[in-house]
N, C-alpha and C positions, 0 to 999 in steps of 0.2 A: 924426602918428599912423601906425603901420605899416599896411600893406595886409593886413588880416586874411584877406581872400578869397584872396590869393595864397598865404599860409601854409597855408590849408586845402587849396588845390589841390596844393601840394607834398606835403602829407600824403596826399592821395588816391593819389599815385604809389606809396606804400608800402602803403596800406590796401586799395585796390581792385585786384582780380585781373584777369587777362586778359579775362574775360568781362563785366566790369562797365563801366558808362559813366562816364567821368570828366567832371566838369562842364566842363572846358575843351574837351572834344570834342563838346559838345552841338551839335545841328543848328540851335540858335537859336530865335528867336521869329518869328512872322509879321511883326511890326513890330519892327525892331531897337531895342535900348535900350543905353545906356551901362552898363558893369558897375558893380555895387555894391562899395564898398570893404570891406564887412563880410561879405557873404553871397554864396555861389555862386548860379548861376542856378536850380538846383533848390531850394535853401533859400528863395529868394525866391518861387518857385512855391508851396511848402508854406505859407509865411506868407500869401500872397494868398488861397489857398483857405481857410485857417483863419479869416481875418477877413472873408470875404464873407458876404452876407446868406443865400445858399442854404445854407451850412454851418450857420448858426444855426437855420434852420428844420428841420433834420433831427431836432432834439430832439423835435418834436411830430408826426413821421411814423411810421406803423405799420411794424413789421418783419413779424411774422406775425399776432399777435393784435390785432384792431382795438380801438383806444382802451382799452387795459387800465387798470383802476382801481388796481391795486397798483403799488408803486414799483419792483419788481425785474424787471419784464418788459423785454425789450429794445426799444429804439426804433431808428430808422434811424441816429441819432447814435451810440448805444452800439455798434451793429453796426460802424459805420465805424471807431470807435476800436479795437475788437477785431481787425478786419482789419489795421489799421495796425500793431498790436503784433506780431501773428503774422508779417506780411510783413517787418517790420524785423528780427526775430530771424533769419528765414531768410536775408535779404539780408546781414546782418552776418556770419553764419556762412559764407556762400558767397563772401564778399569782393566783394559787389556794391555799388552806390551806395545807401546807406541813405537819403539825402536824396531821391533820385529815387523810390525805393520809397515813402517816406512821402507824398510829394506825390501820387502816383497813388492810393494807398490813401485818402487824405483826400478826394480829388475824385471817386472812382469812382461814388458814388451821389447826387451833387448834383441829378441830373435826375429822381429818383424822385418819383412821384406821391403824393398822400395815399392812405391805405388800402392801401399796399403794392402787391402785384402785382394786386390787384383793381382798383385805380385805373388801373394800366397796361393791363389788359385792357379797361377801359371806354373809354379814349381810343383804343386800337387799333381798337375797334369803331365809333367814330364819326368819328375824324379821318381824312380821305381818304388821307393819306400814311402812315398807320399810326403807331404810337408805340412806340419802344424807349428804355428809360430810359438806356442807355449813350450813345446818340446825343443824347438830351436833356441829359445831363450835359455833353457837349461844347458843345452850344448855350448852356447856362448860362454856361460859362466864356469862351466866345468872343463871344457876342452879347448876353446878357441882363444880366450883372452890370455894375456901375458905370455905371448909366443908359445902357446900350447900347454902352459902350466895350469891355466884356469885360476879362478879366484878363491877356490877352496872355501865356499860358503857353508854355513851351518845347514843341517838337514831340514830344519824348520823353514828356512828361506827357500830352499830348493823345492820343498813340498808345496809351499804357497805359490811359487812361480808356475810350476807345472800344472797345478789345479786351478788356475785363474780363469780358464775358459770352460773346462769340463771336469768331471770328477768332484770330489769333496775334499778340501784340505783337512789335514788332521788337526790343525789349530784354528781357533776362532779368528785369530789375526789373519790367517790366509782366507777365510771365508769373508771377512770384512773387505779385503781387497777385491775379491771377485765381485761382490755386490757394488762396491764403490766404483769399479771399472765401468759397470753398466750405467750407474747413475751419472757418472761423468760424461761418457761418450754420448748417451742419448741427449743430454741437455746441451752440451757444447755443439753437437751436430745440428741441433735445432737452431742454435745461435748462428752457426756458419751458413746454414741453409737459408735463413732469413737474410743474412748479409748478401748471399749470392742470388737473392730474389727467386729462389726455387720454392720458397715456402713463406707464409705469413703466419704470425702468431694466431690470427683469427681462424686459420685453417685447422688448427688442432681442435678436435671435437669438444663441444662445450662441456659434456659430462666429464671429460678428462681434466679440463681447466678448472671446473668447479671442485673436483676432488683434490687435485695436486696444486692448484694455484696458477695464476697467470704470470708468465715470465720465468726466466731461468732461475733467478734467486729464490723465488717462492717455491718453485718445484723442488729444487735441491733441499731447501729447508724442510719442506713437508716430508720428503723421503728420508732424510737423515734423522729427523725427530722421530719418525715412525720406527725406524730401525732401533734407535736408542731406547724407545719406550717399550718395545715388544721383544727384545732379545734378552735371553738369560744364558742358558747353556747351548744355544744355537743362535744364528743370525737370521732374524725374521722381521717382516713388516706386518702391520695391520692388514687384514685380508682385503678390505675395500681399497686401501692405498696400493697394495700389491697388484690387485686386479686392474686398477687404473694405469699403473706403471706398465703392466704387460700390454694393455691396449695401446699405450703410447709407443711402446717398442714396435708393435705390429704396424701402427700408423707410419712410423718412420721408415720401415721397410717398404711400404707401399709408395710413399710420397718422396723419399730421398734416396735410400740405399739402392733402389731399383729405378730411380728417375733417370731417363735418358739425357737430361740436361746435366745433372750432376755427374753422371757416369759415362758421358759420351766418349771420353778418351780412353776408357779402360780396355777396350779391345786392342787398341794400339799398344798399351802398356803390357798386356798379356803376351802379345806377339814378340815384343821387344825382349822381355825377360826370357822367354823360351828360346829365342834365337841366340841370345847370349849364352844360355845354358848349353845348348847343343854345340856352339862354337868351342867352348872350353872343354867339353867332353871330347871333341875331335882334335883339339889342339892343346893338350894339357901342358905342353912346354911353355905356353903363354900365361899360365897361372902365376901369380906373384910368389915370391920365395916362401912366404909364410904358409901358403897353401900347398906347397910341394910336400911338406911334412904330412899334411892330411891325406894327400894323394897316395903317399907311400904306405900309410897306416890303414886307410879306409877306402881307397880306390878313387878313381877319377870322378865318378858321378857324385860322390859325397863331397869331394873337394870343390867341384864346380858349383854345387848347391850352396855350400857354406860361403863361398866367395860372393855369389850373386845375392844371397840373402843379406849379406852385410853391407851391400851397396846402398848409398843414398840415391834418391830420385835423380838428382842432377849428375851424379857420377855414372849411373847406369845410362843416362842419355848421352853423356860424353863418350863413354866406352862404345856404345852402339854406333854413334856417329863415326868414331874413329875406325871401327871395324867394317861397317857396312855402307856408309854413305860416301860416294865419290867426292873428292875435293879438287879445286882448281889448281893448276900448276902456278907456282909462285914466280 
């Protein structure tokens, strides 16, 4: 059987430009592994992330609106897929490594808590070391997955994941994911806010609509085209487009992310997460078996934090109900 990976790597010499990362030039993994005959190292990373437990749990984790009842609201999983698609389009157009980009995009939010950023704030308030979901995503793929073995991803993917919210990724592929994350969440959060009647398209300032376009599709097209047209050795947008995008981001914070209608349940979610955390710190024997290993290695607070960060919204509610809500005699 021919070595398909080598054929792919030869194709990369033509498809990937001078600023992209070719798979043969990867800095490698923390634990070296033999090459796969069918897939490059970045393709293997993408597959490992796609098949891991944490990725499946994203289906039931909040994006903006807590536990929405209708089917069309975004979840952390649909957000991740939208980021991946936008990032792949940009990377392909800029002749970067699309496989590396996709792996980073699929893994960037694996460490997100239940109840979105409300859960993140809750753990930040009670976990002594503080909580940042980008760092937790790295912990998931390096320490928690595969019963403590981790996924042993390449250094480029790890770098892109940890730098997707702050810092600067060493690869342009990682920087593409960071910008694609913002493009995706701003636009689909507008879509969800309109669906929830928190916002109307006409509420977006006219100057922003004139610059970026009216409607989600036009805005994303404008932003993506601007990135592709103005990026060379860094990932940039045209100044006027970038200014309008920043204004749209500020508008969303005022109108949606701090809106009492959209965020009315977040106080309850924060209290719920914190009560669960303190319960397991005080009752570590009730942690599941896989987190007893974390307890022994890193202490009870780290184990409780890891366990709660991995919960889905509904699992956290069920656990809280079981532990704290009285039930009737049968």
